[in-house]
N, C-alpha and C positions, 0 to 999 in steps of 0.2 A: 318116635317123636310125639310128644303130647300135643294136645290141642292148642295150648298157649304158644308153644314154640312154632307150630304151623302158622298161626295167625301172625306172629311176629315176622316170620319169613315172608309171608304174603305182603305185609305192609312194607318190608324192606324192598321187595321186588318192585312194588308199585311206586315207591319213592324214587327208585333209580330209573325205572322204565318210563314213568310219567311224572317228572318233577313238577311240584306245585308251581303254578304261575304266580309271579309276584303280584301282590294286590296293589291297587292304586293308593296314593297318599295325598290327602287333602292338606294343603299348607295351613298353619295355625291361623285362626280367625279371631280377631280382637272382639271383646265385648262391645256392644253397640248401644247408643242412646238414640231414640226416635222422638222427634217433636210430636207431642200429643196431638192426635187427630190427623197427622200428616205422614210422610213417607221418608224412607232412607234407602239409598242404593248402596249395596255392598258387593265388592269384587270377591270372587272365589277362584283360587288357583289350585291346581293339583298336578300330580305326575302319574303317568300310566306307564309302568316299567315295560310292559309288553307291546307298547305302541298302539294299543287299541283305543278307539275313541271312547270317551266317558259320557254316560248319561247321568244327569243329576236329578235328584228329588230332594225336597226339603219339607219340614213340618215344624209346627209351633206347639209348645205345650199349653198354650192358652189361646182361646178364640178371640181374645182382645188384641192380639198381635197376629196379623196374617202375613204369610210369606209366599212370594211368587218367584219361581225360577224363570228367568228370561231365556227364551229359546228362539231358534230360527232367525237370529240376528247375525250381522256381518262383523268381521274383525278387521281392524285397520292398524297397520304397523308403520312406524317411521324410525329412521336412524338419525342420530344427532351427533354432530361434531362441533368443535370450537376452534376458531382461528388461533394459531400459535406460531411462534418463530420456527423456522425450519430445523433449528438445532435442539428444539424441545424434545424431551424423552417421548418416544413413540410417534413423533410427527410424521405425517405423510401428506402427499398432494391429493387434492380432490377437486373435481370440476365445480365451478361456481360462477354463475352469471356470465357464461361464455368464456371464462378463463379458468385458471387453476389457483387454488389457495392452499397454503400450508395449514394443516389442522391436526388436532389430536382427538381421539375418540372419546365420546361422552357415553353413548349407549343407545339402547332401543326403547321405544315406548309402544306398547300394544294396548289397543282399546277394543271394547265391544261397542258397536254403533247401534243405536236404537231405531231401526227401521220401523218398528211397530209404533213408535212415538212420533218420529219426525221423518216420514218417508220421503218427502220432497228434498229435505236437507241431505239425507243419506244418498239419494240419487245424484244430487249435485256433486257431493264430495267424491262419489264413485267415479263419475265422468271426469272430473278435473284430475283426480289421482291417476287414472289410467291414461290420461292424455299427457302425463308427465309434468303437470302444473306445479306440483310441490317438490319434484326431484331436482336437486342442485340449483334451486331457483329462489327459495324463500328461507327466511331466518325467523328466530324468535326475537322480534324487534323490541319487545316490551317485557321487562322482568320486574315484578313488584313483590319483594319477599313478604310472605304471609298472605298474599292475595292471589295473583295469577302470573302465568307466563303466557304471552300472546304472540302468534305468528301467522303465517299463511299469506303474507302480502308479497306479490312478485316485485313490487317496487321497494320492498324492505324498509319502508319508512312509516307504515301504518296508514297510508292514504290510498292504497291501491286495492285492486280486486279483479274479478272477472268482468266480462263485458255485459253483465246483466245483474239485476237484483231480484230477490224473491222474498216471500212473506215469512214472518215468524211462525213457528209451530210450537204450541204449548200443550202440556198435558198435566193433569192434576197430580199424577204420581211421579213427575219428574221435577224435583225442586233441588236447590243447591244446599242440601243438608249433609252431603258427604264430602269426600276428599278425592282429588284427581278427577273431577268431572269436566267433561269436554263440551264446550258450547261455542256458538257463533258470536263473534263480535259484530257490532253494527254501528251505524251512525245515526240511528233513529229507528222508529218503528217500521218494520217491514222493509228494511234495507240490507238484508243479509247477502253475503257474498262468499268469499273464500277464506277470510280471516277467522281464526278460532282462538280460544283461550282454554287453559287448563287451570283448575282452581287448586289452591293450597288450603285445605280445610273448608268448613262450611262458610258459605257466603250468601246468606239468606236474602239479603237486600237485592240480589240479582234475580230472584224468583219472578218468572213470567215477564221479564224484560228482555231476556236473551234465550234463544232456542238451545235447550240442553239436549244433545243428541248422542252422547257417549259417555263411557266410564273407563278410566285407566285400569287395566288389569295387571300388567307387568311393566316395570320400569319406574317404580316410585323413587328409587335411588337416583335415577336420571332426572326426574322432576325436581328432587331436592338439590341436585348439583346445579341445575339451571337456575333455580331460585336463588342460590348462593353466588351466582355470577356477579362480579362487580359491575355496576352500571353507572351511567352519568346522571345528571340532574333530570333528564327527560326519561329515565328508566330504561334507556337503551344500553344493552351490554357493551362494555368497552371493547371486547373482542367478540366478533360475530359468532352467534350460536346458529349453525347452519343445519338445515334439514337436507341430508344428502340423498335420501330416498324415502318414498312412501308407497305403500301398496296395500291392497286388500289381501288378507292371508287366511289360510285355514287355521283354526284353533280348536282342537278336539278335547282339550283337557281343562278348560276354564269356563266359568259362567258368571252370571250376575244375579243377585237376589234383590228383590224389592220388598222391603218390610213396611207394613202400614200399621200404625198404632191407634188404639182407642183414643177418644177425646180426653180420657182421664189420665192424668200424670201419675207416675209411681207404680205402674203395672209392669211386671217383669215376667219373662218367659224364657224357656230354653228352646233355641232354634237348632234343629238337627239337620245336617246336610249329608246326603248319601251320594257317593260316586260309584257307578257300576260300569265295568268294562264289557259286559255282555258275554264274558267267557268264564264266569265264576269268580272273578275278582271284584270285591265289593268292600268299601270302607265307609266309616261314618266319622264325622267331626261335629262338635257342638260348641255353641257359645251362648252367652246370655244377652238378651235384648231387653231394654227397659224404656218406657215412655217418660219424657221429661216435659215440664211446662214449656210451652212455646210462646215466646214474646213477639214473634214476627207477625205483623199484620199484612199478609200477602195481598197484592193488588189483584183485581179480577182480570179475567181474559175472556174474550168473545169466542164462543165455540164455533169452530170452522165447519164448512160444508153444510150449512143449514139454510142458506138462501137458495131456493130452487126455482121460484117463480120469477123469472127475470125477463121474459119476452111475452108480449101480448099484442093483439090487434089495436088499431086506432080506436080511441075513445073507450078504452078498457081501463081497469085498474089492476094493480098487482099487489097481492097481500102475502106477507111473510111474517113469521114469528122468530124474532132474534133472541137467542139465549146466551147467557154468560155463566162462568164458573167463578166462585169466590170460595177458596178452600178454608178461609177464615170465618165464613158464615156471616159476613156483613151484608146489610141491605144494599141493594144496587140501584143506581140512578143512571138514566140515559139522557144523552144530549145529542140530538140530530143537527147536522149542518149540511148546507148545500156543498156538494163535492165538485161542481163545475158551474160555469155561467149558464148553461142550458137549464140546470135544475133551478137556479135562482130566478130564471125568467119564465120557465114553462112548467115548473113543478110545484108551484106555490099552493096548490090545493091538496097536497099530500098530507097524510095524517100519521102521527106517531104516538101510539098509546102505550104507556108503561102499564104492565099487567103482572103483578106479583113478581117483580124483579126481572120480568121479560119485557121485550119491546115488540109490540105489534106495529108493523110497517105497512101502511097502505099508500102506495105511490099512485098519485092521480095526476095525469098530465092535463094541460090545457086542451080545450076542444080541438080535434083534428090534428093534434101535434104528432109528427112523425120524427122519430129519432131517439136518442138516448138521454137519460137523466142519471146523474151520479149523486149519491148522498154519502157523506161520511158520518158514521154512527159511533158514538163514544160512550163507554161505560166506566163508571167510577163509584167507589164507596163513599165519596164526598158529595153531599147534596148540593154544594155550592161550587162545584168544579167549574161551571161555566163563567162564574164571576171572575175567576183568575184570568180567563181569556179576555173577558170584556174590559177589565181594568188594566190590561196591558202588561201583566206579569210575564217575565221571561219563561219559556217552556220548562226550564230547569226548576222553576218554583211551583209548577202546577202540581196538584195532588196526583197520586198514582192513578193511571187510567189505561185503558186499551181502546184501540180504534180499528175500524175496518171501513173501507170504501166499497160500495156496491153500485153497479151500473145496471139500470133497467131500460129496456128498449121497447118502443111502441111502434106499431105499423110494420112489424116484421114477424117472421116465423122462427121457431127454434130449430136447432141442428140435431140430426142424428149422425154420429160420426164413429168410425171404427178405425183403429190404428192398424198398420201392417208392419210386422216385424220382418227383418231382412238380415242376410249374412253377406259380408263383403270382406275380401282380404285387405290387410293393411297396405298402405301406399298404393292403393288402386283407386283412381279417380272414376267417379260415376256421375252421370248427368241426368238420368231419367228414372231415378229410383222411386217406386211407389211407396208412399209413407202413410197415406190415409185415404179412405173414401168417406163421402158424406152426402147428405141430402138435407135440404131445408123444407122438404115436403112439397116443393113446387118443381116437378120434373123438367119443365121447359125454361127454368130460370137460367139466365146467361152466366157462363163461367166468369165473365168480366165483372159480375156483381160481387165477387168475393176476392179477398186477399189473404195471404198466409205468411206467417213468419215461422221459421224453423230454428229451434235451438238444438244443435246437434249433440249437446252434452259434453263437448270437449272445449268449451269456451269460444266456439264460433257460431255465429248467427247469420242467416241470410233469408231471402225470400224464396218461396217455392212457386211452382207453376201449377195452375188449376185448369183442368180440362174436364169434359163430359164424356163418360164412357157409353157403351152401347145400351146399358141398362138404365141410362138416364141419371145415374149417380155421378157426382163430381169426384175427381181424383186429385190428390195433392202429390206432386212429384218434386224431387229436389236433387241438387248436385253438391257433392262434397268429396273430401278425401280424408280418411283417418290415417294419420301417420303411425299410430301405435295400436296394437291389439287391445281388445277389451270388450266389455258389454256396456254399451253407452245408452243412457235414456235419451230419447229424441222427443222433445216437446214440440208438437205441431199445433199452432194456434191459428184458427180460421175465423175470419170476421167478414160480415156482409157489409155492403155499402150503407145500409140503414143503421147498423150498430150491433146486431146480435153476434155473439162470438162463442166459441168453445175451444177447449184444448184437449188433445188426446196424446197419449204417450206410447210411442213405438220403441222397440229395442233394436239397436244396431249391434249385431254379433260380429265382431272382428276377431276371428279365431287366433289362438296362440300358435306358436311354432315349437317344434321339438328340437332339443339339442342333445348331442351325444358326446360322451367322454369316457374316460377310463381311469380308474384309481387302483393301482397295484394290479391285482388279478380280477378285479370286478369291473363290469361294464355299468355305465351310468346313463340313464335317460332323464332329461331335465325339461321342465316347462314352467312358466311363470306361476308364482304363488296365487295370484288372483284367480287362476283357472283351475282351482281345486275341484270344481264340479265336473271337470272333464275326466273321463276314464281312459287309462292307458290300455290299448289293445295291441296284440301282436298277431302276425300271420306269416306263414312260409310261402304262400302262393298268391297273396293279395286278394283272396276270395273268402277264405274261412278265417274270420277274426275271432279271437278269444281274449277275454280280459286277463291281464297279468295278475298273478296271485299275490305279488308283493305289494304291501301297502306303501304309498309314497310318504316320504318324510320331508318336513319343511326344513330346508337348509338355506339360511339367509332369506332371500326373496324368491326361492325356487322350490317347486315340488320335485323331489329326486327319488327315483326308483333304482335300487342297486341289486344286481343279480348276475351271477356268473353265466346263466343261461341266455343272457341278452347278447347273443353272438351275431356275427355278421350275416348269417343265413336267414335272419328274421327281418320282417318289416314291422314298423310300429306306426301307430296313429293315435290321435286323441279323439274321443267320441263323447258328445254330451248325452 
């Protein structure tokens, strides 16, 4: 046999003995236009035939268009149905608002949530979702073709929400220039709750008025179907569009790109996206991105987490520098207002100096004043913004602006606080759970000088108990019951009788449970989709535990491991 025949024989042997793994496939990506000087969020979906997770990288052929792959973010999925007669094709009964309703299936929507852009928002959505807030309880109550679909109200009429509100979160790279973008509805600045909307195409006038916290990845056909739903004159669908289930899920085959373009319109480049399964499977897809003239004059927003000097002794002053972002490059103007009656009576010596688009805030209380002073600080690109308020124009006619209210406390000391994470089974009442420890620097201060409010992350809020431990630090303890498993953000807010306050975030880990089943000759082990960070382990003696080698697959809203070796002689557990 000659050398060529030997080589052919070897290749044939290798091909049969070690068949080539199927390479990943990136779905087609449409060419994109980016507002000059601004950004665009693009969903990327792919398939991994061997089930391995995909790692994405991306590059641009020009340095005038940058590309970033969004990583380490969560994925959120919901299933949508529509009310229909019981004799409609494919109709079935589903739970809804304590009863059952006949519906037909519409499909699923899967999003990437931007924890890196809006961490508080994603925390809130996570807690509400795991508590079952959105499951068989809410609808898309507002449908406006060419604009948005809106849902998430447990009252189903657009007026309801959770038991608390929280502030907007804005980021210069998160604007409404894309399609299928997920954002919070609100009833004014910093009144965010549970209601959300999904956009149909670019809606730039929404920029920095609403918290953008996610991007639709899969289910654009579902979005289109809901947008085409017949609605009444109030934009409410004539047949309820119901969210039957929502959950955080694993997604190992999709990602999001953020493209940022130069200020110059007419620049084009090739964006190359690579998906790699880590086992030799690798594929590339490309598309063209070009910058276009941007006509939207975006409103400014105040940069968060920059006011740090908020507590001082009596007869002191507190100085901070407030900054804002205007991605349109406009000059900025500041307008300070008293935020409460105390500020109007005892903070009249305070000084607010605009400096190169920033605002120097020097809060000066009256002599010997003890207590808190609140100021509302407003930024706008309109130098006459204050005149619209002074002349009594309705708020809908005011020029675009952003505002924040800050509270400064005198005659008090600042807190040092540390949150305490804990684990508790579902449906288990607890009454003395340690949530945080803190000190105000005065070891002998009485615990009665402080109060605390606990937001348990599942739409329930109550007061905690504060005691002093043997080290002289104060402890915050609370009582609650979590009906559903999940990882809940617990916001612990502590306030002194004088006015100083702080908030720390603990995590309540309510572990999932395992379910077992059988399909034909295979055994199944199942656990909730949100708990994808847990590892399935097995043992024959309850002592020596080993990770199972089979990768879990997402089936509906469950992680499922299938293996004939999952027999009755083994024990199984989930381990983080």
